[in-house]
N, C-alpha and C positions, 0 to 999 in steps of 0.2 A: 459388725465394721463399727469401730470406734468413730464417736462423734469427734470433730476438729475441736481443739483447744478444750478435751474433758479427758484427763487422765482415767484409763480402765484399771479398775481395782483389780490384784492380782486373784483373789476370791474369785470374782465373775469371770475372767477370764479361765480359770482352771475348771470351774464349775461347767461351764456353758462347753469346754471341750470334751470332758470326759462325760456328758449327759448323752450322745447320742449312743453310744457304743454300752453304757451301763444298763442293765434288764430292769424293767419294772417290776416292783415289788407288788404293784396292786393289778388285778384284774378286773373286768366290767363287773362281775357279781359283786366285789367288794363296794364298787360304785354306785351298784344300783341298791344294794342294802342300805347304805348309808344316805340315799336318796329317799328311801322309803321312809327313814327315821324323822326328816326335817320338815320343820313346818313352815319355812321360811324360804323366799327367794327372790333376788333380784333380777326384776326384766327389764332388759334395755334395748332400745332399737334408735333408728334414725327418722326423724320425721319429716313431714313432707318438703319443710324449709331448710333440710338439712342438719338439723340439731341435735344432736345426740340426746336422748331420754332415757330417764331409767323409772321403773317402775317395782314398788316396794311394800303342784310343783310340777309335778308335771302335768297337775291340773291345778288352776288356781280359781277362786272364785271372786267375782268383784259385781258391785251394784251395775244395771245394765245402762245408767247415764254417769256413769264413772271415767275418768280419763282415758284409764287403759282400755275399758270397754267399745271407747269412740275412736283410740288411736290404733289401735293394735287388729289388723286385719285377717284373716284367713288367708293363708298361704304366705304370711308375711315372715320374715328370717327376723328373730331377736335372738340377744344374747343372755345368756342366764348364768348368774352366780348363785351358788348355795352356799352359804356359811354354816360349818358344822362345828359347834361349841368343843373345845378341848380344855383339860385341866381340871375337871371335876373340882372338887373340893378347894384345890390350890388356887381355881381362878377366883376364889373369893379373898386371896391373900395376895395376889399377885397379878397384873395384866398379861392375859394368857391369850394370843389373838388365835383366832378360829382356824382351823383347817379349812379349804375351800375347794369346791368342785365347779369347773366353769365350763359351758359347751354352747354351741349355736344349736337352735332349735325352730322349728316350722310351727307356727301359731296356727289352732284351729278356734274359731270363736263361733260358742253355740250360745243360741238365745235362751233366754230365760224360759224355763218347761222344757226345751228341746231334748235333755239327757233322759234316756230310760235309767232310773235311779236303782232299779232292779239290777240290771244287767250291769252296775259299776263297782267300783271300789267302796266297802264300807267307810273306809278312809276318805273319798270325796263327799260322801253324803255327810260326814261331820263337819267338812267346809263350808255346808249351805246354811243358812238362816234356818233357826228350829222354828216350823210350824208353817214357814215360808220357801219350803225347797226349792219352789217353781220360780222363785222370784232372782235367783243370782244367776249371772251371766259366767258360763263355765268357759274358760280360756284354755285348752288342751296343747301342751309342750311335747312335739316330738323330737327327741336329741337325734341329731346326725355330725357325722365326721368324729371327732375324738371329744373323749372329758377330757380336760387340762387340770392336773388337782396339784394341791399343795396342803402336805400333812396327813394325807389319806394312807394308811398302811406303814406308819413310821410311830414309833414312841415320841412322848411330848418332847424329849431332849433330841430327837433326831430332826425337829423342827428347823432346830441350828443351823443346820447344813442343807444350805438350798439345793446343792446337786441331789441330797438324798431324800428330800422331803417334795421333791416336784415330780411328776410324772404326766405322761400322756397315755392314754389308754383309747383303742378305737372303742365307739358304741356298737355293741351286740346285744 
């Protein structure tokens, strides 16, 4: 629905109209593969006073006395955005925005030393402080609903067409 007093761009109107019928070029295995390669994510939630907060993968490790460890509770829903760098060598010459994967997740906060490192991914162990693996607070994120992507599964030039570059993929 257009906002009163603001003209709607024909590009936005046509891309919104064609999005629901256009089949997605991205599947959940592509999303999980990209998430597995990422080492950075932004986690957002609403504070007790109603203020939006962002923190900056499916596992993150933080200091037990950090703001994230104190504010994010087990069972809390958080919003996660993972930027995926694009452009390779071209990014050195021109500013190229990253592709993104966004999703809602339920957080599980694990106290320092409570995660059995032998049964976890080696990628998680690499996030823990060397020699002090039992001192980091692990926040586990379980995605739910859909992944909302931009620029995943399309060539770099395809990111110029918003309708082609975005997708919604069920978490599976």
